[in-house]
C-alpha positions, -999 to 999 in steps of 0.1 A, spaced: 383 503 -143 420 509 -148 445 480 -142 459 499 -111 425 495 -95 427 458 -103 460 455 -85 446 474 -55 415 452 -53 436 420 -57 457 431 -27 426 443 -7 408 410 -13 430 394 14 422 418 42 387 431 32 371 403 12 335 413 18 341 450 8 360 440 -23 332 416 -35 306 443 -30 326 469 -48 332 446 -78 295 437 -80 285 474 -80 310 483 -107 298 456 -131 333 441 -132 319 406 -125 293 406 -154 296 376 -178 312 398 -205 338 414 -182 372 404 -192 397 420 -167 413 389 -153 428 406 -122 394 420 -112 377 386 -116 406 370 -99 402 394 -70 366 383 -67 379 347 -65 404 356 -39 378 374 -18 354 345 -21 381 321 -10 388 342 21 351 342 30 350 304 28 329 303 -4 351 278 -23 328 268 -52 322 305 -61 360 311 -57 368 283 -82 343 297 -107 359 332 -106 394 318 -108 387 297 -138 371 327 -156 401 348 -148 427 322 -159 408 318 -192 413 354 -202 447 361 -185 482 356 -197 518 362 -185 526 370 -149 490 379 -141 479 344 -151 506 328 -129 496 349 -99 460 339 -102 469 302 -107 487 302 -73 455 313 -56 434 289 -77 457 261 -66 451 271 -29 414 269 -35 417 235 -52 438 221 -24 413 235 2 385 216 -18 405 184 -15 419 183 -51 456 183 -43 465 166 -76 451 194 -98 465 220 -74 500 204 -77 498 204 -115 491 242 -116 518 250 -91 545 230 -107 540 250 -139 541 283 -121 572 272 -101 591 274 -134 581 310 -140 608 336 -147 593 358 -121 611 348 -89 584 361 -65 555 343 -83 576 311 -85 584 314 -48 546 317 -40 540 285 -60 568 267 -41 554 279 -8 519 265 -18 535 232 -29 552 230 5 519 235 22 504 206 3 532 184 13 528 195 49 491 186 48 502 151 35 524 148 66 557 148 47 576 174 67 610 167 50 595 172 15 577 203 26 609 219 40 627 212 7 601 233 -11 597 260 15 634 268 20 639 282 -16 605 299 -14 615 317 18 649 327 3 632 343 -28 603 359 -9 628 375 16 636 403 -9 601 409 -21 572 430 -10 551 399 -2 557 402 36 524 384 43 533 354 21 568 353 36 554 352 71 531 323 61 560 304 45 582 308 75 553 298 98 548 266 77 585 258 79 582 262 116 554 237 116 576 213 97 603 216 123 576 210 149 565 178 132 602 167 131 606 172 168 631 201 163 614 223 189 640 251 193 642 256 155 604 256 153 601 283 180 627 304 162 608 302 129 574 310 145 589 339 163 603 353 130 569 347 113 551 364 141 571 396 138 566 397 100 529 391 103 526 419 128 545 442 104 520 434 76 490 437 99 480 401 97 469 396 133 454 362 127 486 349 113 506 364 142 482 348 167 486 314 150 524 318 153 522 326 190 498 296 194 524 273 178 552 288 199 531 280 230 525 244 218 562 239 212 571 253 246 545 230 261 562 200 244 595 211 259 580 213 293 585 251 296 550 256 310 553 292 323 566 303 288 539 282 271 511 298 291 525 333 284 526 326 246 491 310 245 475 338 265 492 363 242 478 344 212 443 345 227 446 383 232 458 388 196 429 367 182 405 389 202 421 420 188 417 407 153 379 406 157 359 374 150 377 343 163 390 323 134 383 287 126 413 274 147 404 294 178 390 262 194 424 246 188 440 274 208 415 269 237 424 231 235 461 240 238 454 263 267 434 237 284 462 211 280 488 235 293 467 245 323 461 208 330 498 199 330 506 230 351 480 220 377 457 250 372 427 227 375 398 251 374 414 271 345 420 238 326 384 227 329 371 262 320 393 265 289 382 230 278 346 238 283 350 270 263 366 250 235 336 226 235 312 256 233 333 272 205 332 240 184 295 234 191 287 267 173 309 258 144 292 224 138 325 205 131 318 170 144 354 159 146 366 190 164 337 186 189 347 151 196 384 162 202 373 191 224 351 168 244 379 143 248 402 172 261 375 182 286 374 146 298 412 146 303 411 179 322 383 167 345 402 134 350 434 152 361 413 175 383 396 144 400 363 158 386 333 135 390 323 142 354 355 128 338 340 94 329 308 110 316 328 134 293 349 105 281 318 85 273 304 114 253 337 118 234 337 80 227 302 83 213 312 113 191 343 96 178 323 64 170 297 85 151 325 101 131 340 68 123 373 77 140 382 43 154 416 51 169 401 81 188 371 59 198 395 35 215 415 63 231 384 77 247 373 42 258 407 39 275 400 71 294 366 59 305 384 28 320 410 50 337 384 73 351 363 44 364 393 28 380 403 60 397 369 66 411 365 30 422 333 26 402 346 -4 383 364 -36 392 372 -54 359 375 -92 365 398 -95 335 417 -72 311 392 -59 286 395 -76 252 395 -43 234 425 -31 254 452 -47 232 440 -31 199 435 3 216 471 2 228 483 -10 195 466 20 179 484 44 203 518 28 197 513 30 159 504 67 163 537 73 183 518 80 215 540 59 237 538 82 268 500 79 266 504 41 264 526 41 294 501 61 314 472 38 307 492 6 311 509 18 343 475 27 358 460 -6 350 492 -24 361 491 -7 395 455 -16 399 462 -53 391 491 -52 415 470 -38 444 443 -64 437 468 -92 441 472 -100 404 510 -94 402 514 -120 374 488 -103 352 504 -69 358 537 -84 347 521 -99 316 505 -65 308 538 -46 309 557 -73 290 531 -74 263 524 -37 257 554 -18 270 588 -24 254 617 -12 276 626 22 264 638 54 280 627 90 276 608 92 244 612 130 242 625 160 261 591 164 278 596 158 315 561 143 319 571 116 294 603 109 313 584 104 345 560 79 328 591 60 317 604 60 352 570 47 364 573 17 341 608 10 353 597 12 389 567 -11 382 589 -37 366 614 -35 395 585 -39 419 572 -70 401 607 -85 399 614 -78 436 644 -56 428 655 -29 452 635 3 448 658 28 465 679 38 435 648 43 414 631 63 442 661 86 442 659 92 405 621 96 406 625 121 435 650 142 416 629 141 384 597 152 401 616 180 419 628 192 385 592 190 374 582 212 404 610 236 398 597 242 363 561 247 374 570 270 403 546 271 432 539 237 448 502 245 450 500 249 412 517 216 402 490 190 403 502 175 371 533 163 389 514 156 421 492 131 404 523 112 393 539 117 427 509 100 444 512 70 420 549 66 428 543 70 465 516 43 465 540 20 446 571 25 467 555 29 501 533 -2 494 564 -22 487 581 -11 519 550 -19 539 548 -54 525 584 -60 535 575 -48 571 607 -27 570 599 3 591 630 22 582 622 17 545 586 29 550 598 61 567 624 68 540 599 64 512 571 83 529 594 112 538 609 113 503 575 117 486 560 140 513 590 163 509 589 165 471 569 197 470 589 215 496 625 202 494 636 230 472 647 265 484 622 293 488 617 312 456 634 346 452 609 373 460 591 385 428 597 421 416 571 419 389 551 451 390 521 433 375 519 409 405 520 438 429 492 456 409 471 424 409 476 420 446 465 456 452 435 451 430 425 421 450 428 441 482 407 469 468 380 445 457 380 429 492 375 463 508 347 470 483 330 437 491 331 446 528 314 480 522 289 471 494 253 461 498 242 425 489 228 435 455 262 444 442 283 416 458 279 390 430 296 410 403 324 421 427 329 385 438 333 374 402 358 402 396 377 390 427 378 354 414 391 366 380 419 386 396 429 357 418 431 335 388 453 360 370 475 363 400 480 325 402 489 324 365 512 354 367 530 339 397 534 306 379 550 324 349 574 347 368 585 325 396 623 318 393 634 283 386 645 263 416 674 239 417 663 203 421 680 180 445 707 156 433 696 120 431 704 101 462 706 131 485 688 124 518 655 141 524 657 167 551 638 156 583 628 174 615 657 175 640 652 149 668 668 151 702 676 120 722 645 125 744 621 130 714 596 105 702 583 109 666 551 95 651 548 95 613 514 86 599 514 66 566 483 61 545 483 33 519 450 26 502 424 25 530 448 14 557 465 39 581 499 29 595 520 46 622 558 46 622 572 55 656 607 65 664 620 59 699 655 51 713 670 54 679 647 28 662 616 29 641 587 6 648 556 1 625 520 -8 632 486 -6 616 462 16 635 430 12 615 414 25 583 419 61 573 381 66 570 374 57 606 403 77 620 393 108 599 357 104 611 368 104 647 390 134 640 359 153 626 339 145 657 367 158 679 369 191 660 331 195 660 329 191 698 359 214 703 343 242 681 310 239 699 327 243 733 348 273 722 317 290 706 302 291 741 266 299 750 261 264 765 245 259 799 271 246 825 256 211 825 255 211 786 292 223 785 302 196 809 285 169 788 301 183 756 335 182 774 329 146 784 322 137 748 353 155 736 374 138 763 360 103 753 368 109 716 403 120 725 408 89 746 396 67 716 421 85 694 448 80 721 441 42 721 451 40 685 486 52 693 515 32 708 524 34 744 554 56 736 529 84 730 520 84 767 555 90 779 565 123 795 587 131 765 588 156 737 566 144 709 571 152 672 540 144 652 539 142 614 503 132 606 485 129 573 470 163 562 435 154 576 450 149 611 472 180 614 445 203 628 436 184 660 438 194 697 469 172 703 473 185 739 440 168 748 447 136 728 482 132 743 481 150 777 511 132 792 536 145 766 561 170 779 557 191 747 541 186 713 550 199 679 534 191 646 555 189 615 534 189 583 549 175 551 571 206 550 606 197 561 624 222 583 644 248 564 681 244 570 690 281 566 677 300 596 682 336 607 708 338 635 694 343 670 723 348 694 723 366 728 715 400 711 684 419 721 657 405 699 629 424 681 592 415 682 564 427 660 527 428 671 502 431 643 467 442 655 436 439 634 403 458 638 370 446 653 386 427 682 372 437 716 402 422 735 430 431 711 444 459 732 444 439 764 462 411 745 489 434 732 492 450 767 496 415 782 524 407 757 542 440 762 541 435 800 557 400 795 584 408 770 592 446 770 622 442 794 639 416 771 628 425 735 620 456 715 584 456 704 568 473 674 531 477 669 515 476 634 479 481 625 480 487 587 492 467 557 524 487 550 537 487 585 528 450 589 548 441 558 578 460 572 575 441 604 574 407 587 607 415 571 625 430 601 615 412 633 626 379 649 592 371 665 559 381 649 526 380 669 494 385 649 461 395 667 435 397 640 405 381 624 415 354 599 398 341 568 405 305 559 400 297 522 399 259 517 391 264 480 424 283 475 446 282 506 471 308 493 444 334 494 437 328 531 444 361 549 443 381 581 423 413 583 440 446 590 427 482 593 431 490 555 428 455 540 439 419 541 473 404 542 471 372 522 495 342 521 504 347 485 521 380 495 548 361 513 563 356 478 569 394 476 590 395 508 628 392 512 628 377 547 604 363 573 605 361 611 621 332 629 589 326 650 553 334 641 523 333 665 490 336 646 463 344 671 438 344 642 409 321 637 415 289 616 452 298 610 461 262 618 437 247 593 450 225 565 437 208 535 451 178 516 462 183 480 475 157 456 503 134 467 497 142 504 507 178 502 496 199 531 483 234 522 475 260 548 487 290 566 514 273 587 526 253 556 530 285 537 548 304 565 572 275 572 579 270 535 587 307 533 614 302 559 597 305 593 612 281 618 585 277 645 548 286 647 517 286 670 483 287 653 447 278 662 430 250 643 395 266 644 377 298 655 388 309 689 373 331 717 388 366 718 388 370 756 403 335 764 429 339 737 440 373 751 447 357 785 464 327 769 488 348 747 498 370 777 508 339 796 526 324 766 555 349 768 562 348 806 593 326 802 611 335 770 639 310 776 615 282 768 611 267 733 579 275 715 563 240 720 573 239 757 559 274 763 525 265 747 523 232 766 531 249 799 503 274 795 478 247 784 486 227 815 482 257 837 445 259 826 437 222 833 415 233 863 396 259 842 362 256 827 354 236 795 354 266 772 388 280 784 404 246 783 390 239 748 402 273 736 437 267 748 437 232 733 428 247 699 464 261 696 491 238 682 528 243 678 543 236 644 578 233 630 610 233 650 615 237 688 629 273 686 634 293 718 618 327 719 650 344 730 683 325 734 702 334 766 673 353 781 
C-alpha cells in the first residue's frame, strides 16, 4: 500500500473503525512482518474507537517502534489516549510531554489537548484550561476540526466545573457547531447535553429541556447510543423533575436505568436508580423509598460509601414524607452522611434533608432538637449558587431558624413569596411547576403553622392567601404564536376524532399516540411560554373584593386539622372545624348522593329517601360552620381544593348569594362593561337532545338587551371566545383529573380543550359552562386548584357558573333559560334566585340546580340593563 492510503485509513479509523480494521486485515498490512507504522497505527486507532484497549495498545507499540519524525509523534498522541483510558495517566503524560515539544504546531497542540483532558479527569480544571487554551489557539488554523471541537468542548467542561456557566455554554455552543461541520454527531450531541446541564444549573429550565431533547435527537441520528447516553437520560430526568413534569421525569429515569442495565456498569446503575428514587420522591410516588433502598444496596455493593449515605438519607426522607416512619431519635448515621455531602460541596442537598427533618421534629413538638440539628449541620450562609432552587432552600433554613427563635415571619414570607413567584415565572405554566410547589407546601406548613399557634386570625389569613396565590399572582401569559403548538393541538384534535370513530381493536394504539402528543404539547408550552414578572417583595396579595354585607369563609388545612377563618363586620375570626379526613369524607358522601339523584331512574320513594340522606349530610356540613354562614348575606367561600365542588346552595340555604373563590385571586384588569349594548356567544355541541330548547330559552330572555351569536364548530367558537362579553356553552364536557388542562367540551368537529386558552388574545367577562363536570377540581401541590374554572379565571374571566358533576339535559335547559331573565343581577345572585325558585320541585330537579356553583367575582350580566 502507498503511504497516501495509510493517511486515508488513519483518518477513516475515527469514523469507520470496523471497516478500517477489516480492510487492513484483508490487505495483510497487519502481519507480523508489516512495517508501515501509519497502517498499524490506524489499526490501533480503530481498535481504540471500538473499545478494544489491549489490542489498541499492542498495535500502537508496534507502530511507534518502526516510526520516526512527525508520524511517530502523531501515533504517540493516540497511544497516550489509550494509555489514559486504561488508567495509566503517568505513562500517557510522559509521551505527551515529549510530543508537546514537537516543531509541528498541530501535533504539539493535539498533545497539549490530550494533557488537558488528563488534568480534567484528575479534577484540576485550572490546570486543564492552562493546557487547553494554547492547544485551541494552534488547532484553530489547522484542518483538525474534530480535534478542535473536542478541545473547545473540554475547555467548556472546565468552565462548568469552575462554575462559570455562561462561558461554559459559549464554549459548548462553539464546539457543537464545529462538530456538526466535521460530521461528528456524537460529539455535537455531547455538547448539546452539556449546554442543557449548564442551563439547568442556571435555572433556565425551558432552555435546558430544549437543549437536552435536541441532544437526544442527535444521538438517535448518530445511530447506536453511545456510552454516555444514560447520562443524558439522567440529565433529562433531573430537568423534568425540577420543572414539575412528573410523569416525564419518572419515565426518563426508568429509561436511564434500563439503558445502564444493558451496559452492565454497576456504578452507573446505582446512580440511575438513585435518580429514579429522586424523581419518584418529588412525584409523591409510592415507590420512592423502594428505589432509594435499591440504590443504597447497589452503592454499598460498589463500595461507594458517600453515595450509600446519600441514598440512605433519601430513604429517610421518603419514609418521613409517607408517614411510614417515626424516628424516636436522630439516626446515628445522619451526621457522617451530612458531613460527606458538605465535603462534596452539596450544601443545597444538605439543606433539603436537614430542613425536612427539622420540620418533622418541629411538628412533633421537638423544637429544641430541631434547633440543635440546624445549628450543628447548617452554617448560616446565603445563596450558594445562581440556581433558584438552592436560593429557596437557603430561605427555608432562614425561615426555620426564625420560627425556632420566635422572630417575626412576615418579612421572610414576603421574600419567599417573591422568590417562588420568580421560580414560577421561569417554569411558565403553574400546572407544570411541581418542583416549586413542593417547596411552597413546606413553606406554607411552616408559616401557617406559626400563625395558627399564635391564634392570630389576621396572620393566618395573610399567610394562607400568600401561599395559595403564589401560582396565580402573576399576569396571564401572552398568547403563544408558536406554529408547533398549534400543529400539536390540531394533531390532538384529529386523534380525538379518530378515537371516537374507530373500533375497539385500534383504540389502544391511538390512545398511546394521543398521550404522546399531549406530553409533547406540555413540554413545548413550557419552553415557549413568555417569562412573567414576579411580584415585588412585600406587595400585598390580591384578594377577592368584599362588600360591607359580605361574609367570607377561608378554609385552612394544617396537618390533619382543618381550620376556618371567617370575615364579618371587618374582623377575622378563627376556629377549628375538625379533621380534613372526616370533612372530605362527608363531602364525598354529599357528592355521591347528589350524582345519584341527578342521574334519575329512582322510584319516587327511593328518590325521597336519597334526598333525605343528602339533606342530612348537608346539615352535618352546615353544623361545622359558624353561625355567620346562616345569615341572609352574600357569602364568599374560599375552600381547600377538595371542598370547592360541593352543592353549596343546599349546605348554606339561608345565604342571599354564594360564590366560590378557588385559590385563584381575581384578576385586576377586566374588560370594560359600561351601558353599551353587550354581546353574548352561545356555543352548542352535538348529541344533546335539549340543546336547541336551551338556546331558544336563552335567546328569548336576552335578545332584546344583548346581541347573540351562535357557534357550533371549533373555529367559530374560538372567534366567539375572543369577541363576546358573555359566553354560554351548551355541550358535553370531558373532565380529565389526570391532566386537567386537557379537559374539554365537545363540538361538532372536535374538542375545545383548556390548554387552547393559551392561544387566545382575550376571553369573555362572564362564562357559563353548562357542560358536565366543568366545576370539578383537583388538588395539586401546595394547595393549587386545577380545573376548568381555575383555568378560565386565570386566563382573565371574571365570573363563572359551572356544574360540579354530570347534569341532566332537560333540567339544565330549563334552569339556564331562567338564569337570564333578570340581566341586572350579578351572576351569584341570578343563580341563587333560580335555585330558590325550584325549592318546591322534585328531588332530581332540585339536585340538578344545586349542582351549579358560581365562581369568581360578583359581575352583573349587563350593567344598566
